[in-house]
C-alpha positions, -999 to 999 in steps of 0.1 A, spaced: 322 725 376 345 724 350 335 740 311 305 750 301 269 734 304 251 732 272 213 718 265 210 697 230 179 684 218 175 656 196 145 656 175 138 621 154 115 649 126 126 677 115 121 712 136 101 732 127 81 706 117 56 713 89 30 688 101 7 696 129 21 673 157 16 682 199 51 681 210 62 696 178 39 728 182 53 729 218 88 731 208 81 757 177 66 783 203 92 776 226 120 785 202 103 816 189 107 827 225 126 826 255 142 795 253 171 773 269 182 749 242 217 757 229 222 728 199 192 711 182 199 679 164 175 666 135 168 655 100 174 691 77 141 709 79 126 732 52 135 765 71 155 769 104 147 785 135 173 818 139 180 813 175 196 780 180 227 759 162 218 731 144 236 697 135 216 679 111 210 639 107 217 636 72 191 605 68 191 588 31 178 555 21 207 538 23 213 548 59 175 535 59 182 503 51 215 499 72 193 505 102 166 482 93 190 454 81 222 456 102 204 473 130 225 502 132 211 522 154 208 560 157 241 559 138 232 594 116 218 610 148 252 600 168 275 612 142 253 645 144 258 651 178 299 637 175 298 673 160 291 689 193 306 669 219 333 687 232 349 661 259 356 700 286 320 711 285 290 697 300 256 683 283 217 684 292 205 660 263 167 659 254 147 628 239 109 635 231 93 600 229 122 580 210 129 547 233 156 537 207 179 566 208 185 559 247 204 530 245 228 535 215 231 572 234 239 562 263 270 539 243 279 567 226 284 587 257 305 562 273 324 555 243 336 593 245 343 590 281 316 618 288 288 600 303 295 616 336 292 651 322 257 645 304 223 645 319 200 628 297 163 643 299 133 619 285 101 635 277 71 612 276 39 624 260 22 590 264 4 580 297 11 541 313 46 529 310 59 522 277 61 483 277 75 480 240 108 466 230 140 495 246 117 494 276 131 474 299 138 483 339 174 491 325 159 519 304 151 539 337 186 536 347 201 550 315 180 583 318 185 608 348 152 622 346 117 613 330 93 641 323 59 631 322 28 653 311 4 643 346 11 632 378 -13 608 375 9 592 346 36 594 374 16 569 398 15 546 368 54 544 365 58 537 401 28 515 405 45 494 376 82 498 373 98 483 402 132 503 401 127 535 387 161 555 399 160 586 378 142 618 388 110 630 376 91 662 363 54 668 350 52 690 324 18 696 317 12 709 278 6 743 269 -20 758 240 -14 799 229 -41 813 248 -44 843 231 -52 823 201 -74 800 212 -97 821 242 -136 826 250 -149 854 231 -177 876 242 -214 869 235 -218 892 208 -186 879 190 -201 844 194 -234 851 178 -215 867 151 -192 832 150 -232 813 147 -243 831 121 -211 828 98 -210 792 100 -249 789 98 -250 779 135 -278 803 147 -301 799 174 -287 758 185 -266 743 208 -237 735 192 -216 703 202 -180 700 185 -157 669 186 -123 672 167 -96 644 163 -85 622 136 -107 590 128 -94 563 146 -115 535 165 -95 548 203 -105 583 192 -143 572 201 -160 589 174 -184 562 164 -194 562 205 -206 600 201 -223 593 171 -244 563 183 -251 586 214 -258 617 191 -289 597 172 -303 588 202 -304 625 218 -314 640 182 -348 621 182 -363 641 210 -334 672 206 -340 691 169 -322 722 184 -289 710 184 -257 706 155 -225 686 160 -197 696 143 -171 671 134 -139 680 124 -110 656 117 -130 635 95 -150 634 60 -184 623 58 -191 585 49 -226 588 55 -255 612 66 -266 615 97 -296 642 109 -278 668 133 -243 659 121 -218 684 104 -187 669 89 -160 693 82 -131 675 72 -97 690 86 -98 727 95 -61 741 94 -49 749 123 -52 785 121 -89 783 116 -99 761 145 -98 782 171 -131 801 159 -149 771 159 -142 764 192 -159 796 198 -185 790 181 -193 759 199 -211 756 235 -200 719 244 -167 699 235 -171 658 233 -138 640 239 -145 607 239 -113 588 238 -113 553 241 -72 546 256 -53 558 279 -49 598 264 -16 611 278 -34 647 277 -50 658 251 -44 691 232 -74 699 216 -96 693 251 -77 726 268 -84 740 232 -119 739 238 -116 742 273 -99 778 269 -123 786 242 -154 786 267 -167 751 262 -183 727 285 -158 698 279 -182 657 285 -147 632 284 -139 604 288 -123 595 322 -94 578 313 -55 581 310 -44 619 316 -81 631 309 -90 633 350 -60 653 357 -63 680 332 -101 685 340 -92 688 378 -109 653 385 -147 667 374 -139 703 385 -136 717 345 -158 694 333 -182 662 330 -162 630 334 -175 599 319 -164 565 341 -178 542 316 -170 560 282 -174 528 263 -208 527 273 -233 550 246 -260 554 269 -235 574 298 -229 599 270 -266 602 260 -272 611 302 -242 634 300 -253 653 269 -289 659 278 -276 674 311 -259 696 296 -288 708 272 -310 707 305 -285 731 322 -273 709 347 -237 719 342 -223 756 348 -190 764 327 -159 768 351 -138 796 364 -103 795 346 -73 806 358 -53 832 332 -20 808 325 -36 775 329 -26 752 303 -9 782 288 23 780 265 39 807 286 35 783 314 46 756 297 78 773 283 85 787 318 86 754 334 107 738 307 132 768 315 127 758 351 134 721 343 164 727 324 177 748 351 171 718 375 193 694 355 218 719 358 219 723 399 226 687 394 246 676 368 270 702 389 262 681 419 271 649 403 305 661 391 
């Protein structure tokens, strides 16, 4: 194989990203450690990573207007890419969740005469195959590899998309397990005391308040449980209180750096998602902090909880009664907290698997050439 093989990440958001986001957090941890990305194309962030080369996508109002009115697709990213591409080199190009980038990118690489020297990796953080614009059958012929969050997601693609000529890989999400970790019994009691939760079984829900996140289902169930169980409390993180509910404490938004101690002070995490969840970062954060998890059996969640080995799966999550029964079963001691492998869903494992996926792509590109 002639020339260098370099890795380029094209991101539609600036990296580092100043707001909370699942995949941006993963990449931030990745760039702060042993990574294999050579170039990063994105809008200019407030600060830069020290160990990667940037090419900025200069997005202003006029370019946004052109993109919308004249359907000029992703030109600012392709201009940034054009500053990097050298005909003698080979490139692995990563795209995250941006289906609209693939066709313009493919056309550009063909026009430069380098398509055969490039390997396109598309990272998908949903669950079911994306069925909106730009995701027709030809999409899968334009990429070389699709990386999904779970094996069950791959099965969905295999069953629903009739022609899948690209490679597939599975890359589970990862978290900082040194931060999100189980604490000792005494430390847990101290945290309960700190948050005025002494002598209570503490349940926790953490997400954005959208109907598909299922908070309304949990609150309905809670009211029924609380009729007979008063020595319990539900912490709701991520949304403001709209009205008083007995036994429920609305905490609003909590900074990510402070979130772990709320999980560590809690006993049971409720994850009532009502859509085909791709993975669920908050689920594994709570799991690693020692919570027993009760979660909807939708999307990638069953695989994340190892089909019930690591928590209780609610097969019919739209039915309040199933949550009432599961919460009562937990209170009656019918569930036992599982043993968890040291590196399960760790950011270190994610980084190692990402590097493995990149190394495999380099070998495939070498074979292709």
